[in-house]
N, C-alpha and C positions, 0 to 999 in steps of 0.2 A: 700128834693125828693129823690124817689128810687129810683131817675137814674140819668146819670152823669151830672154835670154841666154844659157843654155845650151843652147837649138835651133838646129838646124843646115835650110836645105830648101833646095833647085832651083826656081832662078826655071825657070817652066814658059811665059810668054811675057812678052815686052820693052818695047820702046820701038817706038813704030810695028811693034808686030805687028801677022801678017796675019790674025788670026781676028778680035778685038775694040779693038785699040789703035790704031786709023787714022782718030779725029776729034780734032779740037782740044781735047774734053772727057778721053779719054783717051789721046792723044796719048805719053805719060811715065809711064803706069802699071808696076807691072812684079805681077807674077804668082807669087808663091808656090807651092810644094804642099805647103799646110798640111794633113793630113785631115780628117776629118771630129770635130768635139768638142778638137781644139788652140788652144792659149789663146792669144789674139787679144790685142798691146799697144800700147798709145800711143806713138807716134812722139816728142814734143812735148808738154814742157806748154803747157794749153789749156785748152779748158772745149767742153762738150756741144753743138754745133748744132744736132743730128742725129740723131737716132733709128728709124729701119724694120727693125722686130721678129715681124712679123706673119704673112712669107709662110713656107712648107714645100715647096715644089716649085722645079724644073726644070727648064728643057728645051735646045736644044741650035738651036734660031733664036732670030733679034730677038727676034722677039714674047714672051721671053720678060727680056729688060731691065729692065724694068719691076716684076717681081716677085721682085729681089733682099733681102734682108735687110740693112742696113748703118746704119756710125758716120759720120757726121762731126765733125770737131773742128776747131775754131778758134784758131790760134794765133800773138796777142797782139803779141809779139817778132819776129815776122816778117811782119806779115800775112799769113801762107798758110792753107791749111787741108788736113786728110789726113781721105782718106774709106780704110774697112774696109767691103769688101763682099765678099756672100757666106756671113752666118752666119748661125748657128741660129736656127730659130724663137725667140722670146723668149731667144734667148741673149745678147741685151748686157749687160751688167755696170751700164751708168750708164747714166744721164738725162739729156733735155735742161737744161743750165743750171747741172750737173754740175762745176765746176771736177776737171782731170786730170793728169795729170804725166806725166813722161818711163819709158816701161819696165809701167807701171800699168798690170795686166788689164782689158781692158775687152771683153771677148767671147769667145767662142767660134763656131768656121771649121765650113762644113758644105758644100753647094752648093745654092742659093737664086738665082731668076733664067737669069742667058743664061750657064749651061757644062752641060757634061756630069761633069764631072771635082770633086771637090773642092779647093780653094784656096780663098785668101788674092787680092784685087785689092787691090791698094794704089796707089794715086794720090794726088799733093800737086796741089793745084790754089791757083791765084791770081789776083783780081779783075780784072776785062777791064768795061774802059766799054763797050764791043759786044758783048760774047760773053756775060757773066758771067761764069763760072767759067772759067778753061782749066787744063788740064794745065800741070805746067811741071817745067824737070829737074828730076833730084832729087841730093841730094849727104846719106850716111848719115854722121852721128857718129862711127860704127864706122874710119869713113875707104874707104867702097864711094861709088862713085859709079856715079849711075842708068848713063852712055852702056858700063860695063864686065859691067854685069850681063845678061849674054845668057844666052839661053836654055840652063839646063843647067848653067851656073853653079850651085857650093853656098856659100852665104853662112852 
């Protein structure tokens, strides 16, 4: 899970969500109800390939999509990427090029970009020659399958 082991959160939007999980880039993303300043943790061993950290505002229209703070991590063992989106301004604990391990705290949640509520948008991406990166189905090591994590499910 992309948060500390001793915490649980509700799913507020899941696969093919009507609000924003309806493109090839976000179709299999899951939004967890993290609050402002809750800890975001890395889901698997890898290294940081992207950090956006300078935004501080949010809004409820798609005009805000490009104004989210987020961290992107590459996982060489699986060939997948994970993204942790809507982080607080300057709330990243990691820098591009750093190696990270599963469960490591990597940032703090808030609500930047296209959102009206605090939460963590968690997305797993795979390379696609035609489209770059596309969202892919998630299976968590804790035994949860993304298809089972519907709105209001607590994990």
